[in-house]
N, C-alpha and C positions, 0 to 999 in steps of 0.2 A: 504494500499499499504506500504509494508515493505521496509527496507533498501535494501534487495537484489534486489527488483524490481527497486529501484532507481539506484543502481549500474549498473544493466543490461541496463536500459534505457540510462544512461550516456554513457556507452560503445558502444551501438548501435546508438548513436546520436539522440535519440528520445526525449530527455529531453532538456529544454532550457539551462541548465548549459553546456551541451555538445556543444551547438552552440554559446555560449557567447564569445568564443575566448579566455577567460582567462584560461580555463581548457580544454586542448585537450581531446578528447574521450578516447585515450589510454594513459592517463597520468600516472605518477608514483603514484599519489594519488588514482586513481581508482584501480590500480593494488594492492596497499597496502590494500585498503578496501576489495578487493576480497580475498586476502590472509588471512586477519583477520577474515572474515566471514567463510572461509573454516576451519580455525583453531578452531573457536568457535564451529562449527558443529562437528568437530572431537572430541573435548573435551566433548561435551554433549553426544555423542554416546559412548565414552569410559567410562564415569561415570555411565551409565545406566546398572543396573544389571537385569538379567532375574528374573522372579518370583522364579524359582528353586534356584538361587543363594541367594535370599532374604529369603528363608524359614528358620525358626528357626532350629537349629541343631537337637533338639529332634523330630521335625516333619519329617525332612529328614531321620533320623534313623528309625523311625517307618514305614515310607513309604518303605524304602529299605529293612527292615526286612520282609516285606510281598512279596518280590520278589520270594522267593522259591515257595510259594504257588500260586501266581498270577502274574507270570512273564510278560505276555503280557499286562495285565491291568496296572501294575506298570510302565512298560516301556513306554507305551503310555502316561501315566500321566507325567512322567519325561520329555519326548520329548516335550509334549505340554507346560509344564512350562518353559523348557529351551529356547523355541522359543518365548515366550510371555513376554513383559516387563511391561504391565499394568494389574493390577489385575481386573480392571473394564471391561476389554475385555473378561474375562472368562465367560463361560456360567454356569448357575446354575448346570447343569449336571457335568461340569468339577469340580466345587467346591465340589459337592457332592461325586464324585469319590475320590478326594483328601482326604476329611474327612474320607471316608469309609476305604481307604487303608492306612491311617495314624493312624488308630485306635483312632480317636478323637470322644469322646462321644458327640453326638449332643444335649443331654439334658443339657449340660454345656455351650453350644454355644449360644451367643445372636444374634439377628438380625444384630446388629452393626458388629459383628465378620464376619458374612457371607457376608455382604455388602462390608466391607472394608478389611477384612483379618487381622485385627490387632492381633488376637490371634495366627496366624501362620507365620506372616512375621516379619522379624527383623526390629525394629525401629531404629532411629538414636542413641538412648541412651540405646539400648539393651546391657546387660552385658553378 
């Protein structure tokens, strides 16, 4: 039971705190909590980058360089990656297509790279 549940319970008067008399169900405190929760959710959503935005520049360049020959395939990969925020949600076929059209040699890729995308995604300390 998270904080959001508690706030909603207090607001709807289903929680003992709401009936205690000391804190009215629509008090300033509950409204401030609701505003803070909404702001936290907005901040979290703003900070999340799509997988496409997190691709290393050299991977993006290689992918886009193949647009002339494989326009529909590259376009579908870019759309998929632009709408996905978690690498773990990608299917093996999606990862395979990304590697193929980014000209990444699979012989040099480890299982760790395929599982977590460390070789193609920007890390926090990427230069």
